[in-house]
MDTraj code that builds the backbone (N, CA, C; nanometers):
import mdtraj as md
import numpy as np

residues = "UNK UNK UNK UNK UNK UNK UNK UNK UNK UNK UNK UNK UNK UNK UNK UNK UNK UNK UNK UNK UNK UNK UNK UNK UNK UNK UNK UNK UNK UNK UNK UNK UNK UNK UNK UNK UNK UNK UNK UNK UNK UNK UNK UNK UNK UNK UNK UNK UNK UNK UNK UNK UNK UNK UNK UNK UNK UNK UNK UNK UNK UNK UNK UNK UNK UNK UNK UNK UNK UNK UNK UNK UNK UNK UNK UNK UNK UNK UNK UNK UNK UNK UNK UNK UNK UNK UNK UNK UNK UNK UNK UNK UNK UNK UNK UNK UNK UNK UNK UNK UNK UNK UNK UNK UNK UNK UNK UNK UNK UNK UNK UNK UNK UNK UNK UNK UNK UNK UNK UNK UNK UNK UNK UNK UNK UNK UNK UNK UNK UNK UNK UNK UNK UNK UNK UNK UNK".split()
xyz = np.array([
    [-1.2233, -7.1660, 0.4992],
    [-1.1479, -7.0486, 0.4695],
    [-1.1462, -6.9611, 0.5946],
    [-1.0278, -6.9282, 0.6351],
    [-1.0117, -6.8494, 0.7562],
    [-1.0259, -6.7013, 0.7223],
    [-1.0988, -6.6340, 0.8049],
    [-1.1171, -6.4906, 0.7869],
    [-1.0125, -6.4145, 0.8653],
    [-0.9608, -6.3129, 0.8019],
    [-0.8626, -6.2296, 0.8699],
    [-0.9291, -6.0962, 0.9020],
    [-0.9256, -6.0572, 1.0289],
    [-0.9870, -5.9321, 1.0710],
    [-0.8815, -5.8217, 1.0721],
    [-0.9290, -5.7016, 1.0375],
    [-0.8396, -5.5855, 1.0336],
    [-0.8317, -5.5238, 1.1723],
    [-0.7112, -5.4964, 1.2148],
    [-0.6919, -5.4284, 1.3408],
    [-0.6925, -5.2779, 1.3193],
    [-0.7227, -5.2047, 1.4256],
    [-0.7254, -5.0590, 1.4187],
    [-0.5857, -5.0064, 1.3869],
    [-0.5758, -4.9154, 1.2885],
    [-0.4471, -4.8568, 1.2519],
    [-0.3737, -4.9370, 1.1471],
    [-0.4235, -5.0503, 1.1108],
    [-0.3602, -5.1336, 1.0109],
    [-0.4268, -5.1077, 0.8761],
    [-0.3511, -5.0961, 0.7671],
    [-0.4130, -5.0690, 0.6382],
    [-0.5083, -5.1821, 0.5979],
    [-0.6174, -5.1426, 0.5323],
    [-0.7186, -5.2402, 0.4926],
    [-0.6661, -5.3307, 0.3841],
    [-0.5822, -5.2797, 0.2991],
    [-0.5288, -5.3582, 0.1891],
    [-0.3787, -5.3336, 0.1837],
    [-0.3028, -5.4361, 0.1704],
    [-0.1580, -5.4221, 0.1690],
    [-0.1116, -5.3411, 0.0483],
    [-0.1869, -5.3419, -0.0588],
    [-0.1458, -5.2714, -0.1795],
    [-0.2065, -5.1308, -0.1873],
    [-0.2641, -5.0816, -0.0784],
    [-0.3234, -4.9479, -0.0781],
    [-0.2123, -4.8434, -0.0930],
    [-0.2367, -4.7439, -0.1775],
    [-0.1342, -4.6411, -0.1998],
    [-0.1763, -4.5108, -0.1309],
    [-0.0772, -4.4340, -0.0946],
    [-0.1013, -4.3058, -0.0306],
    [-0.0620, -4.1950, -0.1261],
    [-0.1299, -4.0811, -0.1134],
    [-0.0971, -3.9657, -0.1958],
    [-0.0055, -3.8751, -0.1145],
    [0.1096, -3.8470, -0.1699],
    [0.2066, -3.7615, -0.1030],
    [0.1802, -3.6167, -0.1455],
    [0.1386, -3.5322, -0.0511],
    [0.1061, -3.3936, -0.0840],
    [0.2187, -3.2967, -0.0482],
    [0.3326, -3.3471, -0.0079],
    [0.4461, -3.2603, 0.0260],
    [0.4894, -3.1715, -0.0906],
    [0.5030, -3.2236, -0.2124],
    [0.5407, -3.1349, -0.3237],
    [0.4359, -3.0266, -0.3506],
    [0.3087, -3.0589, -0.3313],
    [0.2025, -2.9608, -0.3516],
    [0.2144, -2.8474, -0.2498],
    [0.2430, -2.8805, -0.1260],
    [0.2602, -2.7791, -0.0219],
    [0.3814, -2.6917, -0.0527],
    [0.4895, -2.7531, -0.1011],
    [0.6084, -2.6761, -0.1385],
    [0.5769, -2.5756, -0.2491],
    [0.5030, -2.6173, -0.3487],
    [0.4674, -2.5289, -0.4593],
    [0.3809, -2.4132, -0.4097],
    [0.2864, -2.4413, -0.3217],
    [0.1992, -2.3364, -0.2681],
    [0.2813, -2.2344, -0.1894],
    [0.3757, -2.2789, -0.1083],
    [0.4595, -2.1872, -0.0322],
    [0.5490, -2.1035, -0.1236],
    [0.6019, -2.1620, -0.2287],
    [0.6853, -2.0878, -0.3229],
    [0.6026, -1.9803, -0.3927],
    [0.4799, -2.0128, -0.4336],
    [0.3916, -1.9140, -0.4954],
    [0.3570, -1.8023, -0.3974],
    [0.3309, -1.8380, -0.2725],
    [0.2999, -1.7381, -0.1711],
    [0.4163, -1.6412, -0.1524],
    [0.5375, -1.6933, -0.1433],
    [0.6563, -1.6091, -0.1292],
    [0.6731, -1.5197, -0.2513],
    [0.6507, -1.5742, -0.3699],
    [0.6623, -1.4966, -0.4935],
    [0.5656, -1.3785, -0.4931],
    [0.4397, -1.4009, -0.4560],
    [0.3412, -1.2933, -0.4568],
    [0.3680, -1.1891, -0.3483],
    [0.4194, -1.2315, -0.2346],
    [0.4521, -1.1363, -0.1285],
    [0.5677, -1.0459, -0.1713],
    [0.6681, -1.1041, -0.2341],
    [0.7862, -1.0273, -0.2740],
    [0.7531, -0.9299, -0.3870],
    [0.6670, -0.9683, -0.4796],
    [0.6381, -0.8834, -0.5952],
    [0.5255, -0.7839, -0.5717],
    [0.4603, -0.7880, -0.4582],
    [0.3506, -0.6964, -0.4304],
    [0.4038, -0.5574, -0.3983],
    [0.3394, -0.4569, -0.4560],
    [0.3744, -0.3179, -0.4277],
    [0.2762, -0.2674, -0.3237],
    [0.3282, -0.2229, -0.2127],
    [0.2441, -0.1721, -0.1059],
    [0.2311, -0.0211, -0.1207],
    [0.1088, 0.0264, -0.1293],
    [0.0828, 0.1689, -0.1425],
    [0.0535, 0.2245, -0.0042],
    [0.1281, 0.3249, 0.0331],
    [0.1098, 0.3890, 0.1638],
    [-0.0045, 0.4894, 0.1523],
    [-0.1083, 0.4697, 0.2285],
    [-0.2233, 0.5602, 0.2260],
    [-0.2022, 0.6742, 0.3249],
    [-0.2820, 0.7792, 0.3089],
    [-0.2674, 0.8948, 0.3968],
    [-0.3255, 0.8694, 0.5347],
    [-0.4278, 0.7857, 0.5449],
    [-0.4859, 0.7539, 0.6750],
    [-0.6059, 0.8381, 0.7114],
    [-0.6499, 0.9270, 0.6229],
    [-0.7688, 1.0079, 0.6479],
    [-0.8582, 1.0025, 0.5248],
    [-0.9867, 1.0228, 0.5460],
    [-1.0840, 1.0247, 0.4369],
    [-1.0854, 1.1646, 0.3758],
    [-1.0576, 1.1716, 0.2456],
    [-1.0485, 1.2990, 0.1756],
    [-1.1547, 1.3036, 0.0660],
    [-1.2267, 1.4150, 0.0575],
    [-1.3223, 1.4402, -0.0505],
    [-1.2496, 1.5273, -0.1524],
    [-1.1966, 1.4650, -0.2587],
    [-1.1121, 1.5362, -0.3545],
    [-1.1950, 1.6285, -0.4439],
    [-1.1357, 1.7392, -0.4854],
    [-1.2031, 1.8263, -0.5810],
    [-1.2024, 1.7644, -0.7207],
    [-1.2923, 1.8118, -0.8078],
    [-1.3007, 1.7601, -0.9444],
    [-1.2075, 1.8379, -1.0369],
    [-1.1587, 1.7672, -1.1406],
    [-1.0768, 1.8311, -1.2435],
    [-1.0996, 1.7596, -1.3755],
    [-1.1125, 1.8348, -1.4832],
    [-1.1356, 1.7756, -1.6151],
    [-1.0070, 1.7197, -1.6745],
    [-0.8931, 1.7679, -1.6307],
    [-0.7657, 1.7251, -1.6894],
    [-0.6918, 1.6254, -1.6019],
    [-0.7642, 1.5438, -1.5305],
    [-0.7018, 1.4470, -1.4404],
    [-0.6274, 1.3402, -1.5188],
    [-0.5131, 1.2941, -1.4647],
    [-0.4390, 1.1830, -1.5238],
    [-0.3861, 1.0941, -1.4128],
    [-0.3690, 0.9663, -1.4456],
    [-0.3196, 0.8694, -1.3480],
    [-0.1683, 0.8811, -1.3356],
    [-0.1199, 0.8623, -1.2117],
    [0.0228, 0.8647, -1.1852],
    [0.0672, 0.7272, -1.1390],
    [0.1971, 0.7096, -1.1283],
    [0.2504, 0.5805, -1.0871],
    [0.2111, 0.5478, -0.9432],
    [0.2092, 0.4176, -0.9138],
    [0.1660, 0.3699, -0.7825],
    [0.2652, 0.4059, -0.6726],
    [0.3926, 0.4031, -0.7030],
    [0.4944, 0.4272, -0.6018],
    [0.5148, 0.5773, -0.5845],
    [0.4462, 0.6353, -0.4889],
    [0.4538, 0.7792, -0.4670],
    [0.4322, 0.8099, -0.3195],
    [0.4608, 0.9320, -0.2826],
    [0.4418, 0.9778, -0.1447],
    [0.3065, 1.0468, -0.1378],
    [0.2141, 0.9908, -0.0595],
    [0.0799, 1.0469, -0.0471],
    [0.0683, 1.1255, 0.0830],
    [0.0318, 1.2515, 0.0707],
    [0.0131, 1.3381, 0.1869],
    [-0.1307, 1.3890, 0.1839],
    [-0.2032, 1.3687, 0.2922],
    [-0.3422, 1.4110, 0.3002],
    [-0.3590, 1.5356, 0.3854],
    [-0.4512, 1.6229, 0.3409],
    [-0.4813, 1.7444, 0.4172],
    [-0.6318, 1.7476, 0.4420],
    [-0.6705, 1.7576, 0.5677],
    [-0.8122, 1.7607, 0.6049],
    [-0.8673, 1.9027, 0.5898],
    [-1.0004, 1.9174, 0.5932],
    [-1.0587, 2.0518, 0.5862],
    [-1.0124, 2.1437, 0.7005],
    [-0.9742, 2.0845, 0.8133],
    [-0.9264, 2.1644, 0.9270],
    [-0.7798, 2.2052, 0.9114],
    [-0.7138, 2.1575, 0.8052],
    [-0.5745, 2.1941, 0.7823],
    [-0.4745, 2.0971, 0.8427],
    [-0.5205, 1.9838, 0.8965],
    [-0.4287, 1.8836, 0.9516],
    [-0.3626, 1.8086, 0.8362],
    [-0.2339, 1.7793, 0.8502],
    [-0.1566, 1.7126, 0.7454],
    [-0.1222, 1.5720, 0.7934],
    [-0.1560, 1.4708, 0.7113],
    [-0.1359, 1.3314, 0.7483],
    [-0.0468, 1.2606, 0.6470],
    [0.0378, 1.1718, 0.7003],
    [0.1134, 1.0784, 0.6165],
    [0.1130, 0.9439, 0.6874],
    [0.0695, 0.8398, 0.6201],
    [0.0693, 0.7052, 0.6779],
    [-0.0174, 0.6919, 0.8012],
    [-0.1252, 0.7687, 0.8099],
    [-0.2151, 0.7606, 0.9238],
    [-0.1730, 0.8422, 1.0440],
    [-0.0609, 0.9133, 1.0335],
    [-0.0118, 0.9956, 1.1449],
    [-0.0233, 1.1432, 1.1088],
    [-0.0610, 1.2231, 1.2052],
    [-0.0683, 1.3679, 1.1868],
    [0.0735, 1.4232, 1.1980],
    [0.1293, 1.4638, 1.0837],
    [0.2673, 1.5140, 1.0845],
    [0.2723, 1.6658, 1.0827],
    [0.1619, 1.7317, 1.0526],
    [0.1593, 1.8775, 1.0469],
    [0.2399, 1.9302, 0.9296],
    [0.2272, 2.0575, 0.9016],
    [0.3014, 2.1189, 0.7913],
    [0.4511, 2.1124, 0.8198],
    [0.4893, 2.1255, 0.9456],
    [0.6311, 2.1226, 0.9823],
    [0.6949, 1.9860, 0.9569],
    [0.6157, 1.8794, 0.9623],
    [0.6709, 1.7453, 0.9422],
    [0.6793, 1.7025, 0.7969],
    [0.6224, 1.7804, 0.7063],
    [0.6230, 1.7435, 0.5645],
    [0.7644, 1.7424, 0.5089],
    [0.8402, 1.8455, 0.5396],
    [0.9757, 1.8569, 0.4830],
    [1.0654, 1.7417, 0.5265],
    [1.0640, 1.7079, 0.6539],
    [1.1497, 1.5984, 0.7019],
    [1.1028, 1.4630, 0.6487],
    [0.9710, 1.4431, 0.6437],
    [0.9179, 1.3158, 0.5955],
    [0.9499, 1.2960, 0.4480],
    [0.9270, 1.3980, 0.3677],
    [0.9518, 1.3867, 0.2233],
    [1.1004, 1.3697, 0.1947],
    [1.1861, 1.4459, 0.2617],
    [1.3303, 1.4331, 0.2361],
    [1.3808, 1.2946, 0.2763],
    [1.3290, 1.2396, 0.3864],
    [1.3687, 1.1044, 0.4283],
    [1.3262, 1.0006, 0.3252],
    [1.2050, 1.0123, 0.2716],
    [1.1553, 0.9153, 0.1740],
    [1.2237, 0.9311, 0.0386],
    [1.2611, 1.0526, 0.0027],
    [1.3285, 1.0735, -0.1256],
    [1.4724, 1.0226, -0.1234],
    [1.5320, 1.0082, -0.0055],
    [1.6666, 0.9508, 0.0034],
    [1.6640, 0.8040, -0.0368],
    [1.5538, 0.7347, -0.0078],
    [1.5409, 0.5929, -0.0413],
    [1.5187, 0.5735, -0.1906],
    [1.4303, 0.6562, -0.2500],
    [1.3941, 0.6390, -0.3904],
    [1.3306, 0.7686, -0.4416],
    [1.3611, 0.8039, -0.5653],
    [1.3020, 0.9231, -0.6246],
    [1.1596, 0.8910, -0.6700],
    [1.0627, 0.9613, -0.6130],
    [0.9225, 0.9386, -0.6477],
    [0.8441, 1.0678, -0.6341],
    [0.7299, 1.0763, -0.7022],
    [0.6509, 1.1992, -0.6941],
    [0.5781, 1.2119, -0.5608],
    [0.5467, 1.3357, -0.5252],
    [0.4678, 1.3645, -0.4058],
    [0.3269, 1.4000, -0.4526],
    [0.2273, 1.3320, -0.3966],
    [0.0889, 1.3587, -0.4322],
    [0.0176, 1.4128, -0.3089],
    [-0.0361, 1.5329, -0.3220],
    [-0.1086, 1.5968, -0.2120],
    [-0.2570, 1.5690, -0.2320],
    [-0.3185, 1.5045, -0.1339],
    [-0.4610, 1.4763, -0.1380],
    [-0.5302, 1.5731, -0.0430],
    [-0.5669, 1.6888, -0.0972],
    [-0.6320, 1.7914, -0.0168],
    [-0.7829, 1.7800, -0.0331],
    [-0.8539, 1.7894, 0.0769],
    [-0.9995, 1.7881, 0.0733],
    [-1.0477, 1.9120, -0.0016],
    [-1.1660, 1.9016, -0.0632],
    [-1.2182, 2.0158, -0.1399],
    [-1.2450, 2.1370, -0.0515],
    [-1.2627, 2.1165, 0.0797],
    [-1.2880, 2.2276, 0.1720],
    [-1.1623, 2.2749, 0.2449],
    [-1.0471, 2.2224, 0.2071],
    [-0.9207, 2.2634, 0.2691],
    [-0.8845, 2.4043, 0.2238],
    [-0.8419, 2.4897, 0.3172],
    [-0.7993, 2.6245, 0.2770],
    [-0.6798, 2.6165, 0.1802],
    [-0.6789, 2.7034, 0.0808],
    [-0.5714, 2.7048, -0.0182],
    [-0.4365, 2.7284, 0.0474],
    [-0.4341, 2.8074, 0.1523],
    [-0.3088, 2.8370, 0.2215],
    [-0.2432, 2.7090, 0.2741],
    [-0.3225, 2.6171, 0.3307],
    [-0.2670, 2.4915, 0.3824],
    [-0.2082, 2.4081, 0.2696],
    [-0.2770, 2.4019, 0.1567],
    [-0.2276, 2.3243, 0.0427],
    [-0.0976, 2.3829, -0.0104],
    [-0.0895, 2.5142, -0.0197],
    [0.0312, 2.5806, -0.0699],
    [0.1476, 2.5607, 0.0271],
    [0.1212, 2.5642, 0.1566],
    [0.2279, 2.5418, 0.2556],
    [0.2855, 2.4013, 0.2427],
    [0.1982, 2.3003, 0.2249],
    [0.2449, 2.1625, 0.2083],
    [0.3210, 2.1485, 0.0772],
    [0.2721, 2.2107, -0.0294],
    [0.3399, 2.2072, -0.1591],
    [0.4795, 2.2690, -0.1488],
    [0.4907, 2.3832, -0.0828],
    [0.6211, 2.4483, -0.0637],
    [0.7156, 2.3612, 0.0192],
    [0.6637, 2.3016, 0.1250],
    [0.7476, 2.2167, 0.2110],
    [0.7996, 2.0957, 0.1337],
    [0.7154, 2.0377, 0.0489],
    [0.7582, 1.9222, -0.0314],
    [0.8661, 1.9626, -0.1308],
    [0.8504, 2.0777, -0.1932],
    [0.9520, 2.1242, -0.2889],
    [1.0826, 2.1599, -0.2179],
    [1.0743, 2.2198, -0.0987],
    [1.1953, 2.2513, -0.0218],
    [1.2668, 2.1243, 0.0245],
    [1.1922, 2.0149, 0.0371],
    [1.2522, 1.8873, 0.0776],
    [1.3254, 1.8194, -0.0376],
    [1.3098, 1.8739, -0.1594],
    [1.3813, 1.8177, -0.2739],
    [1.2929, 1.7451, -0.3737],
    [1.1627, 1.7497, -0.3568],
    [1.0723, 1.6837, -0.4502],
    [1.0681, 1.7624, -0.5808],
    [1.0909, 1.6935, -0.6929],
    [1.0864, 1.7604, -0.8228],
    [0.9484, 1.7499, -0.8862],
    [0.8715, 1.6500, -0.8451],
    [0.7366, 1.6317, -0.8972],
    [0.6381, 1.6356, -0.7817],
    [0.5565, 1.7404, -0.7771],
    [0.4548, 1.7535, -0.6732],
    [0.3214, 1.7750, -0.7437],
    [0.2222, 1.6913, -0.7112],
    [0.0916, 1.6972, -0.7751],
    [-0.0174, 1.7099, -0.6709],
    [-0.1325, 1.7640, -0.7104],
    [-0.2505, 1.7701, -0.6253],
    [-0.3491, 1.6692, -0.6811],
    [-0.3936, 1.5774, -0.5977],
    [-0.4851, 1.4712, -0.6387],
    [-0.6268, 1.5246, -0.6538],
    [-0.6929, 1.4836, -0.7645],
    [-0.8309, 1.5237, -0.7905],
    [-0.9112, 1.4027, -0.8345],
    [-1.0390, 1.4221, -0.8564],
    [-1.1254, 1.3170, -0.9075],
    [-1.2002, 1.3718, -1.0288],
    [-1.2437, 1.2832, -1.1176],
    [-1.3146, 1.3296, -1.2352],
    [-1.4573, 1.2763, -1.2421],
    [-1.5129, 1.2272, -1.1326],
    [-1.6492, 1.1752, -1.1371],
    [-1.7510, 1.2711, -1.0859],
])
top = md.Topology()
chain = top.add_chain()
for i, resn in enumerate(residues, 1):
    res = top.add_residue(resn, chain, resSeq=i)
    for name in ("N", "CA", "C"):
        top.add_atom(name, md.element.get_by_symbol(name[0]), res)
traj = md.Trajectory(xyz[None], top)
């Protein structure tokens, strides 16, 4: 009986089957695209805020304009210092795209005057819903 030796790169058995993973990769890519498209991205203020407490706190919708105010009175949107003067232009530009509430995240040590100035600027920009963010813990 003659022995047949296997050469490198040659299948060990002629009837060996291969698993085709192309459809699996296609399904994974379709799922990835689906999750990317349906994800809601929340724009953060870009600064760490210590919110004041409130007993009547309620949750608001995710799609909103978040404006942060530091204890020094600096106003941030999306990680950029826009100042009180930039609130009106930023809010009016964002409200042209979609109607959404404005949420002011003022630090507990922020002067009331700074919070009121940002609130006024947001309302002058056309915002109908302006809220101050608090915590209940």
